[in-house]
C-alpha positions, 0 to 999 in steps of 0.5 A, a space after each residue: 183261127 183259135 176259138 175264144 175261151 168260153 166261160 159259163 156262169 151259174 147265176 143266183 135264183 133271185 133278182 136281188 142276189 143277181 143285182 149284187 153280182 153285177 159289179 163282179 161280172 163287170 170286172 170279169 168282162 174288163 179282165 177278159 174282153 175276148 172271152 165268151 161269157 154265158 149266164 145260165 139261170 132259171 127262166 124267170 131271170 132271162 129278162 133280167 140277164 138280157 139287160 146285162 151288157 157284161 155277158 154275151 148270152 143267156 141259157 135257160 137252166 130248167 128247174 126240173 130237167 136241165 139240158 145238160 146235153 147242151 152244156 156238153 155240146 158247147 164245150 165250156 172251158 170253165 164254170 163259175 158257180 154263184 148259186 150256193 145249191 148242191 144242184 148248181 154244182 152237180 150240173 156242170 160236174 155231170 156236164 164235164 166242164 173241166 174247171 168248176 169254181 165255187 164256194 164250199 157248202 151243201 155237200 158239194 166239195 167233191 164236185 168242185 175243182 177250185 174251192 173259193 173261201 168267202 170273206 166277210 163284208 158286203 155280198 157283192 164281194 162274195 161274187 168277186 171272190 168266186 169270179 176271181 176279180 179284184 179292185 173297186 167294184 163299179 156301179 152296177 149296170 143294166 140297160 132297159 130295152 127301149 121297147 119295154 118303155 113303149 109296151 108299158 106305156 101302151 099297157 097303161 093307156 087302158 089302165 083304170 084310175 090313171 086320170 090326171 096322172 097320165 101325162 106326168 107318168 107318160 112324160 117320165 116313161 118317154 124320158 127313159 134315160 134321164 128322167 127330168 124332175 118336173 113339177 110332180 115327182 114319180 115315186 114307186 113304192 114296193 111293199 112286198 117281200 114275197 119270200 120273207 114276210 119278216 122283211 115287210 114294213 107294215 102296210 099301214 106305214 106304207 099307206 101313211 107314207 103314200 098319203 104324205 107323198 101325194 098331199 105334201 109333194 103332189 107326187 104320182 105314187 105307184 105301187 109295184 111288184 110281181 103277182 106275189 105282191 098283188 095282195 098287199 098292194 091291193 090292200 094299200 090301194 083300196 084305202 087311197 084312190 089316188 094310188 096307182 097299183 101296178 103290182 102283177 101287171 108288168 113283165 120284169 122288163 116293164 117293171 125295170 122300165 117303171 123303176 128306171 122312170 121313177 124319181 125315187 123308190 121306197 121298198 123293203 129289202 127285196 129284189 125290186 129295191 135292188 133292181 131300182 138301185 142297179 138302174 140308177 134310181 135313188 132308193 130308200 131301203 127299210 131293214 129290220 134285223 138283216 145287216 144292210 152292210 152285207 146286203 144293202 143296195 149298191 146305188 144312191 140310197 138311204 137305209 133305215 134300221 132301228 135295231 142292231 142287225 143280227 147278220 145277213 139272214 133272218 128267219 122268214 117269220 121273225 116277230 123280232 124283225 117285224 117289230 124292228 121294222 114297225 119302229 121305222 116311222 112313215 114321217 122319217 121315211 117321207 123326209 128321206 124321200 124329200 131329201 133324195 128328190 131335192 138332190 135331183 133338182 
């Protein structure tokens, strides 16, 4: 019996970039239903890729000592390199994978057998070019494991200051597929952007927004993010007792469950905002100088931007980007959230 072809995909190293590659992966799966597709990326992204139904398996790519021997033993027919680093092209070259497909740059031209020229437009089309797929990109698809909702709920049982919000939040978590709009919406705020300080809306603006959501909409307001976002979330939560701070308290899969159960998510340009959009949750995105036409969320969303974008990338510490973000008012973001929630009723 002839063995199916085996494709290896070297994925990006961030959640947001991984989300933006999902439509291309889904098209690749449609075009090659019998192919065995394996994703490899850093260990922090394993939980993310385990939620992706378009791949058959995940192989951890260790940061310091990648297991090149295992790649050789698997005998992949080709590798698609979505990451743009030199290392991501060097590994399959050393592993002897015969077809190595990726974009030029970072001194890796000689490591590739097929060089893809990336066009302009949204970042999702770059992944489509590398994977060699065409057509209208579908909405990204992720499936949160049911046990993630259960473990998150068990964790929240012992969470301090949950109080009267407990029943509303638990009801949302238990309705994990289609979260019904009850008398009180569940809104998650993501104030962090750990890799890019210039992409953070001011904490004072987030606080004003949270207070408006609590008072005007009687919302259950959550703060989410990873351990690196805990400091800014603690700063916001310290001045408003009604806000529930979950930053750094969840695994990535539990974080996805929380975003899936939310009625709306408000956040900076970050992995969490992109993750929420891939889960079908309406998103309000806050952009400074980076261009949302190139890196904006893919699902139902409203994006705020007050200054002319300067491209896909902005300096990590840009005063101009910070000033542009500060121009976005808490009141107008509140109105956007209210409009998105009205569309869910």
